C-alpha positions as CSV (number, residue, x, y, z in Angstrom):
1,X,43.4,-52.3,-11.7
2,X,41.5,-49.6,-13.3
3,X,40.9,-48.4,-16.9
4,X,41.7,-44.5,-16.9
5,X,40.4,-42.0,-19.4
6,X,42.7,-41.0,-22.3
7,X,42.8,-37.3,-23.0
8,X,41.9,-36.5,-26.5
9,X,43.4,-33.9,-28.7
10,X,42.9,-30.7,-28.5
11,X,42.7,-31.1,-24.6
12,X,45.0,-28.4,-23.3
13,X,46.5,-30.6,-20.6
14,X,48.1,-32.7,-23.3
15,X,50.6,-29.6,-23.6
16,X,51.7,-29.6,-20.1
17,X,55.3,-30.5,-19.3
18,X,55.6,-33.4,-16.9
19,X,57.6,-33.3,-13.5
20,X,60.0,-36.0,-12.5
21,X,58.9,-38.7,-10.1
22,X,60.4,-38.7,-6.8
23,X,58.4,-41.4,-4.9
24,X,58.7,-44.8,-6.1
25,X,55.9,-46.3,-4.0
26,X,52.8,-48.3,-4.2
27,X,51.1,-45.4,-5.6
28,X,53.4,-45.2,-8.5
29,X,53.1,-49.1,-9.0
30,X,49.4,-48.9,-9.0
31,X,49.5,-46.2,-11.5
32,X,51.8,-48.1,-13.7
33,X,49.3,-51.0,-13.6
34,X,46.6,-48.8,-14.2
35,X,48.4,-47.2,-17.2
36,X,49.1,-50.8,-18.6
37,X,45.6,-51.8,-18.5
38,X,44.5,-48.6,-20.0
39,X,46.8,-48.9,-23.1
40,X,45.9,-52.8,-23.5
41,X,42.2,-52.1,-23.5
42,X,42.7,-49.1,-26.0
43,X,45.0,-51.0,-28.3
44,X,48.1,-49.0,-28.0
45,X,51.7,-49.9,-27.9
46,X,52.8,-46.9,-25.9
47,X,51.1,-44.5,-23.3
48,X,52.4,-41.4,-21.4
49,X,51.0,-40.4,-17.9
50,X,50.0,-37.0,-19.3
51,X,47.8,-38.9,-21.8
52,X,45.6,-39.7,-18.8
53,X,46.0,-36.4,-17.0
54,X,49.0,-37.0,-14.8
55,X,51.9,-34.6,-15.6
56,X,54.6,-37.1,-14.5
57,X,57.4,-38.2,-16.3
58,X,56.4,-41.7,-16.6
59,X,55.6,-43.7,-19.9
60,X,55.2,-47.4,-20.7
61,X,55.9,-49.1,-24.2
62,X,54.7,-52.7,-25.2
63,X,55.9,-53.4,-28.6
64,X,54.2,-56.6,-30.2
65,X,56.7,-59.4,-30.9
66,X,57.7,-59.9,-34.6
67,X,57.3,-63.6,-34.6
68,X,53.5,-63.5,-33.7
69,X,52.6,-59.7,-33.7
70,X,51.1,-59.7,-30.0
71,X,51.9,-58.0,-27.1
72,X,53.5,-59.8,-24.1
73,X,53.5,-58.4,-20.5
74,X,56.9,-59.7,-20.2
75,X,58.1,-57.2,-22.8
76,X,56.5,-54.1,-21.0
77,X,58.8,-51.3,-20.6
78,X,58.1,-49.1,-17.6
79,X,60.1,-45.9,-18.1
80,X,60.4,-43.1,-15.5
81,X,62.4,-39.9,-15.5
82,X,63.8,-40.7,-19.0
83,X,66.9,-38.8,-20.5
84,X,68.3,-39.2,-23.9
85,X,72.0,-40.2,-24.1
86,X,72.2,-40.6,-27.7
87,X,70.2,-40.1,-31.0
88,X,71.5,-41.4,-34.4
89,X,70.5,-41.7,-37.9
90,X,66.9,-40.9,-39.2
91,X,63.7,-43.1,-40.1
92,X,60.4,-42.2,-41.2
93,X,57.6,-44.1,-39.5
94,X,53.9,-44.0,-39.6
95,X,52.7,-42.9,-36.3
96,X,49.4,-42.8,-34.6
97,X,48.4,-41.7,-31.0
98,X,45.7,-42.8,-28.5
99,X,45.1,-39.1,-27.9
100,X,44.6,-38.4,-31.6
101,X,42.4,-41.4,-32.8
102,X,42.0,-42.5,-36.3
103,X,44.8,-40.3,-37.5
104,X,48.1,-41.8,-38.9
105,X,51.0,-39.8,-40.6
106,X,54.8,-40.4,-41.5
107,X,57.0,-38.9,-39.2
108,X,60.9,-38.4,-39.4
109,X,62.6,-39.7,-36.0
110,X,66.0,-40.9,-34.9
111,X,66.5,-44.8,-35.8
112,X,68.4,-45.4,-32.9
113,X,68.4,-43.8,-29.3
114,X,69.9,-44.5,-26.1
115,X,68.2,-43.4,-22.9
116,X,69.0,-43.5,-19.0
117,X,65.7,-44.0,-16.9
118,X,64.5,-45.3,-13.8
119,X,62.2,-48.6,-13.3
120,X,59.3,-48.5,-11.0
121,X,61.4,-49.3,-8.0
122,X,63.9,-46.4,-8.6
123,X,66.7,-48.4,-10.1
124,X,68.8,-46.7,-12.9
125,X,68.7,-48.3,-16.3
126,X,69.9,-47.7,-19.7
127,X,68.3,-48.7,-22.8
128,X,69.4,-48.7,-26.4
129,X,66.6,-49.0,-29.0
130,X,66.3,-49.1,-32.8
131,X,63.4,-49.0,-35.3
132,X,60.0,-49.3,-33.8
133,X,61.1,-49.3,-30.2
134,X,63.2,-46.2,-30.9
135,X,60.3,-44.3,-32.6
136,X,57.9,-45.3,-29.7
137,X,60.4,-44.0,-27.0
138,X,60.7,-40.7,-28.9
139,X,56.9,-40.5,-29.4
140,X,56.2,-40.9,-25.7
141,X,59.0,-38.7,-24.5
142,X,57.6,-36.0,-26.6
143,X,54.3,-36.4,-24.6
144,X,56.2,-35.8,-21.5
145,X,57.4,-32.5,-22.9
146,X,53.8,-31.2,-24.1
147,X,54.5,-32.3,-27.9
148,X,52.1,-34.3,-30.1
149,X,53.2,-36.0,-33.2
150,X,51.0,-33.8,-35.3
151,X,53.2,-30.9,-34.1
152,X,56.2,-32.4,-36.3
153,X,54.0,-32.5,-39.4
154,X,55.0,-30.1,-42.3
155,X,52.4,-27.1,-42.4
156,X,50.6,-28.4,-45.4
157,X,49.9,-31.8,-43.7
158,X,49.3,-30.2,-40.4
159,X,46.6,-28.2,-42.0
160,X,45.2,-31.5,-43.6
161,X,45.0,-33.0,-40.2
162,X,43.2,-29.8,-38.8
163,X,40.6,-30.2,-41.5
164,X,40.2,-33.9,-41.0
165,X,39.7,-33.4,-37.3
166,X,36.9,-30.8,-38.0
167,X,35.3,-33.0,-40.4
168,X,35.3,-36.0,-37.7
169,X,33.7,-33.7,-35.2
170,X,31.0,-32.5,-37.5
171,X,30.2,-36.2,-38.1
172,X,30.0,-37.3,-34.4
């Protein structure tokens, strides 16, 4: 496995729309394994392929378990070519992003979602999610559409983000 480079905002590649996966072969399996290694090394709970420079409809999510607040590989979700089936209710959630390090903001999302997707072998799956998992799914699917969580901020909070980003760049 290899640790891949995560693209950082404002890299233009993060704005690309991802294309569906058609080949469910060992290349895809290796890529998924590399994405997992990268996400874990970076301390994330989700990663979309575009964040490592691949405009493919591939994302992974590994939510920590409530009882011990640790991530277990057995809980890893590998989601390919996802489509929303339903979106219900709303929730506010403090979000962060591996492509927008050190910045967290409360974002309004759907509390419950249902998606259809394929697994690493091309098998059709359906997943119903609520709360943190629902938020993570929406966040990562946004990446597949070239959308970052900061795009969902109201204009004043967005300006605050841009100002903080400029300040951080000056300091480094």
